[in-house]
KOLZAGU-766946 format. One record per residue: x, z, y of N, C-alpha, C in turn; residue in one letter. Coordinates in pm, whole numbers, plus 50000, padded with zeros to 5 digits. Each point is the difference from the previous one (the first is absolute). Layout:
BEGIN
[[X, Z, Y], [X, Z, Y], [X, Z, Y], "a"]
...
***
This chain:
BEGIN
[[35477, 28797, 54934], [49886, 49908, 49995], [49925, 50017, 49869], "m"]
[[49867, 49997, 50006], [49921, 50013, 49878], [50023, 49879, 49910], "k"]
[[49992, 50019, 49868], [50020, 49886, 49908], [49875, 49913, 49991], "p"]
[[50017, 49878, 49948], [49885, 49919, 49964], [49935, 50062, 49877], "f"]
[[49870, 49983, 49989], [49929, 50050, 49883], [50040, 49920, 49877], "e"]
[[50003, 50065, 49884], [50021, 49932, 49873], [49864, 49954, 49948], "t"]
[[49982, 49869, 49987], [49870, 49950, 49954], [50024, 49916, 49873], "i"]
[[49988, 49867, 50010], [50023, 49921, 49878], [50137, 49932, 50005], "n"]
[[50030, 49923, 49898], [50132, 49937, 49988], [50031, 49910, 50119], "k"]
[[49901, 49921, 50043], [50022, 49908, 50111], [50031, 50074, 50129], "a"]
[[49920, 50097, 50032], [50016, 50075, 50125], [50136, 50071, 50002], "y"]
[[50035, 50060, 49888], [50126, 50075, 49993], [50123, 49910, 50006], "n"]
[[49985, 49875, 49957], [50113, 49906, 49998], [50015, 49925, 50131], "t"]
[[49888, 49957, 50057], [50004, 49916, 50121], [50031, 50081, 50125], "v"]
[[49950, 50123, 50006], [50014, 50080, 50122], [50093, 50117, 49978], "f"]
[[50112, 49998, 50073], [50096, 50110, 49994], [50038, 50040, 50143], "k"]
[[50022, 50129, 50017], [50034, 50053, 50132], [50124, 49931, 50057], "q"]
[[49990, 49961, 50126], [50114, 49944, 50075], [50057, 49874, 49936], "n"]
[[49922, 49932, 49916], [50044, 49876, 49938], [49900, 49889, 50027], "e"]
[[50046, 49877, 49987], [49916, 49882, 50016], [50008, 49916, 49874], "l"]
[[49888, 49976, 49935], [49995, 49908, 49886], [49936, 49869, 50045], "s"]
[[50019, 49897, 49919], [49955, 49866, 50038], [49910, 49942, 49891], "v"]
[[49887, 49945, 50042], [49908, 49931, 49910], [49970, 49861, 50052], "g"]
[[49914, 49929, 49927], [49967, 49861, 50033], [49849, 49981, 49993], "v"]
[[49947, 49927, 50099], [49858, 49967, 50003], [49975, 49876, 49916], "v"]
[[49900, 50006, 49914], [49954, 49885, 49923], [49890, 49929, 50081], "v"]
[[50002, 49866, 50010], [50075, 49901, 49925], [50147, 49994, 50043], "p"]
[[50087, 49984, 49904], [50144, 49991, 50027], [50034, 49852, 50011], "i"]
[[49954, 49939, 50107], [50022, 49857, 50021], [49980, 49968, 50148], "e"]
[[50049, 49883, 50040], [49977, 49951, 50134], [49867, 49926, 50004], "k"]
[[49911, 50039, 50093], [49877, 49922, 50024], [49963, 50007, 50147], "y"]
[[50093, 49956, 50083], [49982, 50010, 50144], [49906, 49895, 50057], "s"]
[[49973, 49893, 49925], [49919, 49890, 50053], [49851, 50019, 49979], "m"]
[[49958, 50099, 49928], [49859, 50022, 49975], [49976, 50141, 49949], "g"]
[[49872, 50043, 49989], [49970, 50138, 49962], [50004, 50028, 49851], "p"]
[[50004, 49896, 49915], [49986, 50019, 49855], [50131, 49967, 49929], "v"]
[[50059, 50095, 49929], [50124, 49975, 49926], [49973, 49922, 49873], "p"]
[[50105, 49947, 49939], [49984, 49927, 49873], [49987, 50096, 49882], "t"]
[[50063, 50116, 50011], [50011, 50098, 49890], [50071, 49942, 49879], "m"]
[[50080, 49895, 50020], [50081, 49946, 49891], [50116, 50096, 49970], "q"]
[[50029, 50015, 49873], [50111, 50086, 49956], [49986, 50144, 50048], "d"]
[[49875, 50043, 50026], [49982, 50133, 50058], [50046, 50111, 49906], "h"]
[[49973, 49987, 49871], [50042, 50105, 49907], [50152, 50002, 49987], "l"]
[[50061, 49881, 49994], [50146, 49993, 49993], [50064, 50067, 50122], "q"]
[[49941, 49979, 50117], [50056, 50059, 50122], [49986, 50153, 49999], "r"]
[[49886, 50049, 49956], [49983, 50146, 49993], [50101, 50061, 49904], "v"]
[[50019, 49936, 49885], [50100, 50049, 49905], [50141, 49993, 50059], "k"]
[[50027, 49894, 50076], [50130, 49986, 50065], [50024, 50112, 50100], "q"]
[[49899, 50031, 50079], [50011, 50107, 50100], [50026, 50134, 49931], "v"]
[[49933, 50024, 49888], [50024, 50124, 49926], [50142, 50003, 49945], "e"]
[[50044, 49890, 49941], [50134, 49996, 49940], [50109, 50016, 50105], "a"]
[[49976, 49954, 50122], [50100, 50009, 50106], [50008, 50140, 50063], "l"]
[[49903, 50084, 49971], [50010, 50138, 50046], [49914, 50036, 50120], "g"]
[[49911, 49911, 50044], [49906, 50038, 50105], [49908, 50110, 49946], "f"]
[[49956, 50089, 50088], [49928, 50118, 49954], [49849, 49979, 49982], "k"]
[[49942, 49902, 50071], [49854, 49985, 49994], [49960, 49857, 50030], "a"]
[[49887, 49959, 49945], [49932, 49881, 50045], [49870, 50043, 50066], "i"]
[[49952, 49920, 50095], [49880, 50034, 50076], [49905, 49882, 50003], "w"]
[[49875, 50023, 49959], [49898, 49897, 50009], [49888, 50049, 50091], "i"]
[[49911, 49908, 50039], [49900, 50034, 50100], [49857, 49978, 49950], "r"]
[[49908, 50066, 50066], [49858, 49991, 49968], [49936, 49904, 50100], "d"]
[[49982, 49874, 49958], [49941, 49898, 50088], [49887, 49932, 49924], "i"]
[[49876, 50052, 50011], [49889, 49945, 49922], [49969, 49854, 50032], "p"]
[[50011, 49961, 50128], [49967, 49864, 50042], [50116, 49937, 50074], "f"]
[[50011, 49868, 49988], [50093, 49926, 50084], [49934, 49981, 50136], "n"]
[[50041, 50081, 50097], [49944, 49994, 50136], [50095, 49916, 50085], "v"]
[[49960, 49878, 50039], [50092, 49909, 50069], [50068, 50060, 50123], "p"]
[[49925, 50074, 50082], [50064, 50052, 50122], [50093, 50117, 49972], "n"]
[[49998, 50054, 49877], [50097, 50101, 49961], [50132, 49935, 49961], "f"]
[[49991, 49883, 49936], [50119, 49920, 49977], [50085, 50034, 49880], "g"]
[[49950, 50083, 49908], [50080, 50037, 49883], [49908, 50043, 49888], "d"]
[[50004, 49929, 49887], [49917, 50033, 49885], [50069, 50092, 49901], "a"]
[[50123, 50043, 50034], [50072, 50092, 49910], [50025, 49936, 49865], "g"]
[[50000, 50085, 49896], [50031, 49950, 49866], [49881, 49932, 49933], "q"]
[[49885, 49995, 50065], [49874, 49938, 49957], [49932, 50073, 49884], "t"]
[[50076, 50060, 49911], [49941, 50073, 49886], [49944, 50134, 50046], "f"]
[[49899, 50047, 49928], [49949, 50136, 50024], [50114, 50100, 49984], "d"]
[[50014, 50093, 50094], [50118, 50087, 49996], [50011, 50086, 49874], "p"]
[[49890, 50056, 49954], [50010, 50088, 49885], [50016, 49921, 49869], "f"]
[[49931, 49887, 49989], [50019, 49915, 49883], [50145, 49954, 49992], "t"]
[[50054, 49959, 50113], [50138, 49950, 50004], [50101, 50111, 49971], "y"]
[[49978, 50119, 50058], [50092, 50110, 49972], [49993, 50043, 49854], "l"]
[[49881, 49992, 49941], [49989, 50031, 49858], [50082, 49902, 49916], "g"]
[[49995, 49873, 50037], [50080, 49898, 49933], [50149, 50027, 50018], "f"]
[[50040, 50029, 50123], [50142, 50025, 50027], [50049, 50129, 49936], "l"]
[[49911, 50097, 49985], [50039, 50125, 49935], [50047, 49975, 49857], "a"]
[[49937, 49902, 49932], [50038, 49969, 49863], [50120, 49909, 49989], "g"]
[[50045, 49944, 50113], [50111, 49905, 50000], [50127, 50058, 50063], "q"]
[[49993, 50124, 50048], [50114, 50067, 50063], [50013, 50139, 49941], "t"]
[[50111, 50069, 50033], [50019, 50132, 49940], [50046, 50107, 50099], "s"]
[[50062, 49962, 50111], [50057, 50099, 50090], [49951, 49991, 50144], "e"]
[[49977, 49882, 50050], [49971, 49981, 50141], [49865, 50061, 50038], "i"]
[[49993, 50059, 50119], [49875, 50058, 50048], [49902, 49890, 50034], "a"]
[[49872, 50025, 49972], [49893, 49903, 50023], [49917, 50049, 50117], "l"]
[[50019, 49936, 50115], [49935, 50047, 50123], [49888, 49909, 50048], "g"]
[[49898, 50061, 50059], [49892, 49926, 50067], [50006, 50033, 50148], "v"]
[[50007, 49896, 50082], [50007, 50025, 50145], [49905, 49906, 50076], "s"]
[[49875, 50037, 50004], [49937, 50122, 49951], [49857, 49967, 49957], "s"]
[[49940, 50085, 49918], [49859, 49983, 49966], [49915, 50034, 50122], "i"]
[[49913, 49908, 50040], [49907, 50025, 50110], [49884, 50081, 49944], "a"]
[[50008, 50131, 50012], [49906, 50089, 49932], [49853, 49970, 50029], "l"]
[[49960, 49969, 50125], [49858, 49976, 50023], [49941, 49882, 49923], "p"]
[[50085, 49911, 49948], [49951, 49882, 49929], [49983, 50023, 49850], "l"]
[[50022, 50123, 49954], [49991, 50032, 49857], [49931, 50134, 49982], "h"]
[[49932, 50017, 49888], [49953, 50135, 49968], [50119, 50083, 49955], "h"]
[[50014, 50121, 50050], [50121, 50079, 49969], [50019, 50032, 49853], "p"]
[[49893, 50008, 49922], [50021, 50029, 49858], [50069, 49882, 49932], "v"]
[[49971, 49878, 50045], [50067, 49883, 49943], [50149, 49998, 50038], "n"]
[[50029, 50036, 50126], [50139, 50008, 50044], [50074, 50107, 49920], "v"]
[[49937, 50116, 49987], [50064, 50112, 49930], [50025, 49967, 49854], "a"]
[[49902, 49940, 49934], [50016, 49970, 49857], [50104, 49892, 49977], "k"]
[[50001, 49897, 50085], [50100, 49895, 49989], [50140, 50056, 50026], "s"]
[[50011, 50082, 50104], [50131, 50055, 50036], [50056, 50091, 49891], "a"]
[[49918, 50089, 49948], [50050, 50091, 49896], [50028, 49926, 49870], "t"]
[[49924, 49894, 49972], [50026, 49919, 49881], [50137, 49935, 50009], "s"]
[[50030, 49938, 50115], [50131, 49936, 50018], [50111, 50104, 50000], "i"]
[[49976, 50114, 50062], [50099, 50107, 50001], [50034, 50043, 49858], "d"]
[[49898, 50014, 49915], [50024, 50038, 49861], [50069, 49889, 49922], "q"]
[[49951, 49876, 50015], [50055, 49888, 49924], [50144, 49967, 50038], "l"]
[[50038, 50036, 50123], [50137, 49971, 50048], [50091, 50121, 49992], "s"]
[[49951, 50111, 49944], [50079, 50123, 49992], [50035, 50054, 50138], "n"]
[[49899, 50003, 50088], [50016, 50065, 50130], [50065, 49915, 50106], "g"]
[[49983, 49868, 49994], [50070, 49913, 50095], [49910, 49948, 50113], "r"]
[[49884, 50060, 50022], [49910, 49951, 50104], [50018, 50075, 50132], "l"]
[[50002, 49923, 50110], [49991, 50053, 50136], [49878, 49938, 50064], "l"]
[[49904, 50082, 50039], [49873, 49951, 50051], [49994, 50008, 50151], "l"]
[[50022, 49887, 50067], [49977, 49993, 50143], [49853, 49984, 50027], "g"]
[[49950, 50065, 50104], [49858, 49993, 50033], [49985, 49972, 50149], "v"]
[[49893, 49928, 50035], [49978, 49962, 50139], [49850, 49988, 50027], "a"]
[[49965, 49993, 50126], [49859, 49979, 50037], [49963, 49853, 50002], "s"]
[[50101, 49911, 50003], [49973, 49857, 50004], [49984, 49950, 50143], "g"]
[[50047, 49876, 50026], [49993, 49948, 50136], [49955, 49855, 50008], "d"]
[[49952, 49943, 49889], [49951, 49863, 50001], [49847, 50002, 50011], "r"]
[[49951, 49982, 50120], [49858, 50019, 50029], [49910, 49919, 49907], "f"]
[[50037, 49875, 49971], [49912, 49909, 49925], [49965, 50051, 49861], "d"]
[[50086, 50083, 49942], [49974, 50048, 49865], [49884, 50100, 49996], "e"]
[[49974, 50069, 50108], [49899, 50106, 50000], [49857, 49946, 49992], "y"]
[[49957, 49907, 50086], [49865, 49946, 49982], [49984, 49925, 49868], "p"]
[[50111, 49938, 49950], [49992, 49930, 49873], [49966, 50094, 49885], "a"]
[[50033, 50130, 50017], [49974, 50099, 49895], [49891, 50099, 50040], "m"]
[[49932, 49973, 50112], [49891, 50086, 50044], [50045, 50137, 50044], "g"]
[[50119, 50008, 50060], [50057, 50128, 50040], [50017, 50002, 50151], "i"]
[[49967, 50112, 50062], [50008, 50015, 50146], [50146, 50016, 50043], "d"]
[[50050, 49902, 50072], [50139, 50001, 50045], [50030, 50119, 50091], "y"]
[[49904, 50033, 50087], [50021, 50109, 50094], [50002, 50137, 49933], "e"]
[[49952, 50006, 49876], [49994, 50128, 49928], [50120, 50018, 49907], "n"]
[[50099, 49913, 50011], [50108, 50001, 49902], [50088, 50125, 50007], "r"]
[[50007, 50065, 50117], [50077, 50123, 50009], [49939, 50112, 49917], "g"]
[[49869, 50016, 50010], [49931, 50102, 49920], [50007, 49965, 49852], "e"]
[[49980, 49872, 49967], [50005, 49958, 49860], [50139, 50025, 49941], "l"]
[[50103, 49976, 50080], [50137, 50025, 49953], [50019, 50147, 49964], "f"]
[[49960, 50090, 50090], [50017, 50144, 49974], [49925, 50044, 49875], "r"]
[[49874, 49956, 49988], [49921, 50041, 49884], [50059, 49946, 49870], "e"]
[[50044, 49874, 50004], [50058, 49940, 49880], [50130, 50070, 49963], "s"]
[[50084, 50027, 50098], [50127, 50070, 49976], [49973, 50134, 49932], "f"]
[[49908, 50077, 50053], [49971, 50132, 49944], [49935, 49990, 49862], "n"]
[[49918, 49897, 49980], [49938, 49978, 49869], [50110, 49975, 49895], "y"]
[[50095, 49912, 50033], [50108, 49967, 49906], [50082, 50124, 49969], "i"]
[[50027, 50081, 50100], [50074, 50125, 49978], [49922, 50093, 49905], "r"]
[[49872, 50019, 50029], [49920, 50096, 49923], [49978, 49958, 49856], "n"]
[[49980, 49870, 49979], [49964, 49954, 49866], [50119, 50005, 49904], "v"]
[[50120, 50026, 50051], [50116, 50013, 49913], [50008, 50137, 49933], "q"]
[[49920, 50094, 50045], [49991, 50130, 49933], [49895, 49992, 49890], "s"]
[[49993, 50102, 49916], [49910, 49999, 49887], [49858, 50040, 50036], "g"]
[[49902, 49918, 49964], [49858, 50026, 50024], [49975, 50052, 50141], "f"]
[[50032, 49920, 50100], [49991, 50047, 50140], [49856, 50011, 50049], "p"]
[[49984, 50083, 50102], [49871, 50017, 50068], [50021, 49975, 50149], "t"]
[[49935, 49897, 50053], [50007, 49973, 50144], [49890, 49902, 50039], "f"]
[[49971, 49996, 50129], [49896, 49911, 50053], [50060, 49909, 50107], "k"]
[[49948, 49878, 50007], [50040, 49909, 50107], [49875, 49939, 50062], "t"]
[[50015, 49952, 50120], [49889, 49934, 50071], [49978, 49857, 49952], "k"]
[[50109, 49931, 49970], [49991, 49857, 49973], [50026, 49958, 49856], "n"]
[[50061, 50090, 49920], [50045, 49957, 49868], [49941, 50080, 49884], "y"]
[[49899, 50081, 50025], [49941, 50076, 49892], [50063, 50138, 49984], "g"]
[[49953, 50071, 49898], [50044, 50138, 49978], [50030, 50022, 49852], "s"]
[[50089, 50095, 49974], [50029, 50041, 49864], [49964, 50146, 49985], "l"]
[[49935, 50034, 49889], [49945, 50134, 49980], [50079, 50083, 49900], "q"]
[[50116, 49951, 49958], [50081, 50076, 49905], [49964, 49977, 49855], "g"]
[[49907, 49907, 49975], [49956, 49976, 49863], [50058, 49873, 49939], "n"]
[[50072, 49922, 50081], [50067, 49880, 49949], [50142, 49997, 50055], "i"]
[[50085, 49923, 49933], [50141, 49999, 50037], [50053, 49857, 49997], "d"]
[[50094, 49968, 50086], [50063, 49869, 50001], [50132, 50007, 49923], "m"]
[[50019, 49903, 49912], [50124, 49987, 49923], [50054, 49859, 50018], "l"]
[[50133, 49983, 49987], [50102, 50100, 49973], [50038, 50077, 50126], "p"]
[[50076, 50104, 49979], [50060, 50073, 50112], [50139, 49942, 50026], "k"]
[[50055, 50020, 50119], [50134, 49948, 50030], [50108, 50069, 49920], "p"]
[[50119, 49942, 49997], [50112, 50058, 49926], [50048, 50130, 50062], "t"]
[[49982, 50015, 50130], [50036, 50123, 50071], [49872, 50071, 50043], "a"]
[[50012, 50096, 50090], [49882, 50073, 50043], [49911, 49919, 50093], "h"]
[[50050, 49883, 50048], [49921, 49912, 50084], [50068, 49864, 50008], "k"]
[[49923, 49902, 50047], [50058, 49870, 50034], [50055, 50009, 50141], "i"]
[[50126, 49960, 50023], [50051, 50003, 50138], [49928, 49897, 50085], "p"]
[[49940, 50046, 50110], [49924, 49914, 50090], [50070, 49993, 50135], "m"]
[[50039, 49878, 50038], [50073, 49976, 50124], [49907, 49931, 50098], "l"]
[[49985, 50059, 50118], [49908, 49945, 50098], [50067, 49891, 50082], "m"]
[[49925, 49892, 50029], [50053, 49888, 50077], [49951, 50006, 50144], "t"]
[[50093, 49987, 50095], [49963, 50001, 50142], [49923, 50126, 50034], "g"]
[[49899, 49984, 50083], [49917, 50116, 50035], [49877, 50010, 49912], "s"]
[[49955, 49886, 49943], [49880, 49998, 49916], [49883, 50072, 50066], "s"]
[[49994, 49990, 50132], [49891, 50060, 50080], [50000, 50152, 49995], "r"]
[[50115, 50060, 49969], [50013, 50145, 49993], [50104, 50046, 50102], "q"]
[[50002, 50129, 50027], [50103, 50056, 50087], [50129, 50016, 49921], "s"]
[[50111, 50007, 50071], [50128, 50023, 49934], [50003, 50138, 49936], "l"]
[[49927, 50094, 50058], [49989, 50134, 49941], [49932, 49994, 49863], "e"]
[[49892, 49919, 49990], [49930, 49985, 49871], [50094, 49939, 49898], "w"]
[[50073, 49898, 50042], [50097, 49934, 49913], [50103, 50101, 49948], "n"]
[[50060, 50076, 50091], [50104, 50095, 49962], [49949, 50106, 49904], "a"]
[[49877, 50036, 50014], [49943, 50106, 49916], [49957, 49949, 49863], "q"]
[[49948, 49877, 49992], [49933, 49956, 49878], [50077, 49900, 49915], "n"]
[[50069, 49905, 50061], [50068, 49897, 49922], [50134, 50051, 49946], "a"]
[[50054, 49927, 49902], [50128, 50037, 49939], [50117, 49927, 50064], "d"]
[[49973, 49918, 50099], [50102, 49925, 50070], [49933, 49900, 50091], "g"]
[[50081, 49935, 50082], [49944, 49911, 50102], [50070, 49865, 49995], "w"]
[[49918, 49894, 49988], [50045, 49863, 50017], [49962, 49958, 50142], "m"]
[[50099, 49973, 50083], [49968, 49953, 50134], [50065, 49865, 50024], "n"]
[[49957, 49934, 50103], [50045, 49865, 50028], [50136, 50001, 50069], "y"]
[[50076, 49890, 49994], [50129, 49994, 50069], [49982, 50015, 50151], "p"]
[[50088, 50076, 50059], [50001, 50020, 50145], [50145, 49992, 50048], "r"]
[[50020, 49989, 50129], [50136, 50009, 50050], [50056, 50137, 49963], "d"]
[[50131, 50010, 49989], [50063, 50120, 49946], [49969, 50125, 50082], "l"]
[[49993, 49985, 50131], [49970, 50116, 50085], [49860, 50053, 49970], "y"]
[[49903, 49909, 49994], [49862, 50041, 49973], [49986, 50057, 49860], "t"]
[[50062, 49933, 49902], [49989, 50046, 49862], [50064, 50138, 49983], "q"]
[[50112, 50021, 50063], [50067, 50130, 49994], [49909, 50111, 50053], "n"]
[[49939, 49977, 50115], [49910, 50100, 50059], [49876, 50021, 49913], "n"]
[[49949, 49891, 49944], [49882, 50010, 49914], [50029, 50084, 49876], "t"]
[[50115, 49977, 49938], [50036, 50075, 49880], [50022, 50147, 50034], "i"]
[[50063, 50028, 50112], [50020, 50139, 50042], [49867, 50071, 50019], "k"]
[[49906, 49934, 50068], [49869, 50059, 50022], [49930, 50027, 49867], "q"]
[[50006, 49902, 49910], [49938, 50015, 49869], [50060, 50117, 49923], "y"]
[[50132, 50007, 49997], [50067, 50105, 49922], [49974, 50139, 50059], "r"]
[[49986, 50009, 50130], [49966, 50128, 50062], [49861, 50045, 49957], "e"]
[[49907, 49907, 49994], [49864, 50033, 49955], [49999, 50036, 49852], "l"]
[[50077, 49926, 49920], [50009, 50029, 49857], [50056, 50140, 49977], "v"]
[[50101, 50038, 50077], [50062, 50133, 49984], [49899, 50111, 50024], "a"]
[[49905, 49978, 50091], [49898, 50099, 50029], [49888, 50000, 49897], "k"]
[[49971, 49883, 49941], [49881, 49985, 49917], [50025, 50013, 49851], "a"]
[[50126, 49985, 49956], [50028, 49990, 49857], [50119, 50085, 49961], "s"]
[[49999, 50043, 49874], [50115, 50073, 49947], [50113, 49905, 49960], "e"]
[[49973, 49867, 50005], [50100, 49899, 49965], [50024, 49906, 50118], "f"]
[[50119, 49944, 50005], [50023, 49886, 50088], [49934, 49877, 49936], "n"]
[[49979, 49894, 50078], [49933, 49881, 49946], [50075, 49875, 50045], "k"]
[[50006, 49899, 49911], [50078, 49880, 50030], [49932, 49908, 50100], "p"]
[[50083, 49918, 50063], [49954, 49897, 50092], [50057, 49867, 49952], "f"]
[[49917, 49896, 49997], [50046, 49868, 49959], [49942, 49894, 50090], "m"]
[[50062, 49882, 49999], [49952, 49889, 50080], [50036, 49868, 49931], "q"]
[[49927, 49892, 50031], [50038, 49867, 49954], [50092, 49932, 50101], "p"]
[[50057, 49886, 49962], [50076, 49918, 50094], [50010, 49858, 49947], "m"]
[[49961, 49903, 50081], [50021, 49860, 49964], [50148, 49968, 50019], "y"]
[[50055, 49926, 49903], [50142, 49970, 50002], [50025, 49851, 49977], "l"]
[[50084, 49943, 50084], [50056, 49868, 49977], [50151, 50017, 49998], "d"]
[[50056, 50011, 49880], [50142, 50027, 49984], [50079, 49870, 50012], "l"]
[[50102, 49999, 50083], [50081, 49881, 50025], [50129, 50002, 49919], "l"]
[[50054, 49882, 49972], [50123, 49988, 49922], [50119, 50064, 50071], "e"]
[[50004, 49987, 50132], [50108, 50059, 50079], [49985, 50152, 50001], "d"]
[[50090, 50069, 49933], [49989, 50146, 49987], [50002, 50070, 50135], "a"]
[[50060, 49938, 50101], [50012, 50063, 50132], [49899, 49947, 50101], "n"]
[[49901, 49924, 49954], [49899, 49946, 50091], [49924, 50116, 50067], "a"]
[[49990, 49994, 50132], [49937, 50107, 50075], [49848, 49995, 49986], "k"]
[[49933, 50114, 50016], [49855, 50006, 49982], [49925, 49918, 50104], "p"]
[[49901, 49927, 49951], [49904, 49931, 50084], [49860, 50046, 49957], "q"]
[[49917, 50042, 50094], [49867, 50049, 49962], [49913, 49890, 49940], "p"]
[[49927, 50033, 49894], [49892, 49918, 49948], [49879, 50091, 49987], "i"]
[[49889, 49948, 49953], [49879, 50082, 49987], [50027, 50124, 49915], "q"]
[[49990, 50117, 50063], [50016, 50129, 49932], [50130, 50011, 49921], "l"]
[[50107, 49938, 50053], [50126, 50010, 49930], [50111, 49924, 50068], "g"]
[[50099, 49956, 49920], [50119, 49938, 50057], [50052, 49885, 49914], "f"]
[[50065, 49907, 50068], [50085, 49899, 49938], [50143, 50042, 50030], "r"]
[[50082, 50024, 49896], [50132, 50057, 50023], [50089, 49986, 49878], "l"]
[[50128, 50032, 50017], [50095, 50000, 49889], [50003, 50134, 49930], "g"]
[[50063, 50001, 49882], [49997, 50119, 49914], [50069, 50119, 50064], "i"]
[[50106, 49978, 50078], [50069, 50113, 50062], [49912, 50070, 50103], "n"]
[[49928, 49922, 50079], [49910, 50060, 50099], [49878, 50061, 49931], "h"]
[[49962, 49944, 49886], [49890, 50063, 49924], [50042, 50139, 49955], "l"]
[[50120, 50013, 49949], [50049, 50132, 49960], [50003, 50097, 50118], "n"]
[[50047, 49953, 50114], [50006, 50086, 50118], [49861, 50046, 50042], "n"]
[[49906, 49907, 49996], [49863, 50033, 50041], [49937, 50101, 49904], "y"]
[[50020, 49979, 49870], [49944, 50093, 49901], [50063, 50138, 50014], "l"]
[[50128, 50003, 50032], [50066, 50129, 50020], [49938, 50074, 50119], "d"]
[[49964, 49926, 50103], [49933, 50063, 50115], [49861, 50049, 49961], "t"]
[[49928, 49920, 49921], [49868, 50045, 49953], [50012, 50130, 49921], "l"]
[[50100, 50004, 49914], [50022, 50123, 49922], [50028, 50118, 50092], "r"]
[[50077, 49978, 50105], [50038, 50109, 50089], [49882, 50056, 50079], "s"]
[[49898, 49920, 50023], [49882, 50049, 50075], [49892, 50053, 49907], "i"]
[[50023, 49993, 49867], [49907, 50064, 49907], [49912, 49908, 49920], "g"]
[[50029, 49869, 49997], [49925, 49910, 49913], [50051, 50017, 49857], "v"]
[[49910, 50026, 49906], [50039, 50028, 49862], [49987, 49880, 49907], "n"]
[[49922, 49901, 50041], [49986, 49880, 49915], [49967, 49881, 50088], "h"]
[[50062, 49885, 49967], [49976, 49876, 50073], [49951, 49896, 49900], "l"]
[[49884, 49941, 50027], [49944, 49895, 49915], [50027, 49865, 50065], "a"]
[[50090, 49920, 49941], [50040, 49872, 50057], [49900, 49892, 49962], "l"]
[[49956, 49923, 50100], [49909, 49889, 49978], [50076, 49870, 50028], "n"]
[[50011, 49914, 49899], [50081, 49878, 50009], [49915, 49876, 50027], "l"]
[[49881, 50016, 50052], [49912, 49885, 50023], [50063, 49895, 50091], "r"]
[[50077, 50041, 50099], [50060, 49907, 50096], [50147, 49973, 49972], "f"]
[[50048, 50040, 49882], [50142, 49986, 49969], [50035, 49853, 49972], "n"]
[[50109, 49951, 50058], [50039, 49860, 49983], [50103, 49979, 49890], "t"]
[[50082, 50099, 49973], [50096, 49992, 49890], [49924, 50003, 49868], "m"]
[[50058, 49942, 49894], [49937, 50005, 49868], [49972, 50146, 49962], "h"]
[[49882, 50025, 49948], [49958, 50138, 49975], [50093, 50069, 49900], "i"]
[[50035, 49932, 49892], [50087, 50063, 49900], [50133, 50042, 50062], "d"]
[[50058, 49911, 50080], [50128, 50031, 50064], [49984, 50116, 50098], "h"]
[[49889, 49999, 50073], [49973, 50109, 50095], [49996, 50134, 49929], "t"]
[[49924, 50007, 49891], [49988, 50125, 49926], [50135, 50045, 49944], "l"]
[[50077, 49905, 49950], [50131, 50033, 49945], [50096, 50052, 50108], "e"]
[[49993, 49939, 50119], [50086, 50045, 50110], [49963, 50142, 50044], "q"]
[[49872, 50028, 50008], [49956, 50134, 50039], [50041, 50102, 49894], "i"]
[[49983, 49962, 49873], [50039, 50091, 49891], [50148, 50028, 50000], "a"]
[[50080, 49900, 50035], [50145, 50016, 49997], [50054, 50074, 50122], "k"]
[[49946, 49970, 50118], [50061, 50051, 50122], [49921, 50111, 50070], "h"]
[[49872, 50015, 49966], [49916, 50099, 50070], [49965, 50119, 49912], "v"]
[[49948, 49973, 49882], [49953, 50110, 49916], [50108, 50103, 49968], "l"]
[[50126, 49959, 49975], [50101, 50103, 49972], [50024, 50097, 50115], "p"]
[[49965, 49960, 50120], [50019, 50087, 50116], [49886, 50099, 50019], "e"]
[[49887, 49975, 49933], [49882, 50081, 50030], [49936, 50066, 49878], "f"]
[[50025, 49951, 49880], [49941, 50060, 49881], [50104, 50087, 49931], "h"]
[[49964, 50123, 49973], [50095, 50098, 49947], [50066, 49953, 49871], "s"]
[[49921, 49947, 49905], [50056, 49960, 49871], [50093, 49882, 50019], "t"]
[[49961, 49906, 50090], [50087, 49885, 50024], [50129, 50043, 50068], "e"]
[[49992, 50103, 50086], [50121, 50051, 50063], [50100, 50050, 49896], "k"]
[[49948, 50071, 49900], [50088, 50053, 49896], [50065, 49887, 49922], "l"]
[[49917, 49897, 49964], [50053, 49888, 49925], [50105, 49925, 50083], "k"]
[[49972, 49992, 50130], [50088, 49925, 50089], [50140, 50063, 50007], "h"]
[[50005, 50131, 49986], [50127, 50069, 50017], [50069, 50034, 49868], "h"]
[[49931, 49968, 49890], [50060, 50031, 49870], [50112, 49902, 49967], "e"]
***
């Protein structure tokens, strides 16, 4: 099997062949009764997640609180917030899942991303998407139906502007003539860009252009087939294999043997069944799981500690070594 590409510190740490790492979606709190979290103790929780050995935190790009979407995310601007967290952490990967490219000029995305990558010593993972909240588009004067084309142009713009004094033309975002340059440059030869869902593109386009794929939770049979199809296309299109990751809502129960019960895009279950499920995800080729605790009923601190004690040693290489020493 082809290896994963070596890119920046975050990409190389979070994604490993035939392994599954675990991260956490911010806000790291329960807010099941409404769309807006409190964000209380948010920095303490991020530091706790890093200290416990989780590999990544993930924040989202949600410009507006759209009531029918039902989730305002961390409320803070994603790049401003990641810049703040970059200065308050030292090891954990800083992930965005995902920037809705059509809602931003690509030079702003590229400059923010490379700045955070530099300030964090290569800890940025840039998820990108076409966006799916219709109300945000007219609010910003952007054609919702054109978001597929805007996504492709923005993606390519961000890729090109990471080289020195680039020359290229776009239909929607302007042109560069080789006489000006964007700084800073990323810590590696590029910022790792992970595509979310289909983003109005074909799976072939995804396999050829993105550095990995964030897809939504599916039943194991469907997810297994989806990953196989993706990896077959990647093998044809790239000299490297590429990682696959997904989120999962979790409501961890005190009873370690509590059987899984479906909840929105995830499960309510005990720690033993969580381990079994993650082992199955690893076996079908999922390389990273981002846990969302929005609907979790157990105290968040206790939940994180239980996962760190009973789950991470089974799936993170360094924790495995510590566990057996």
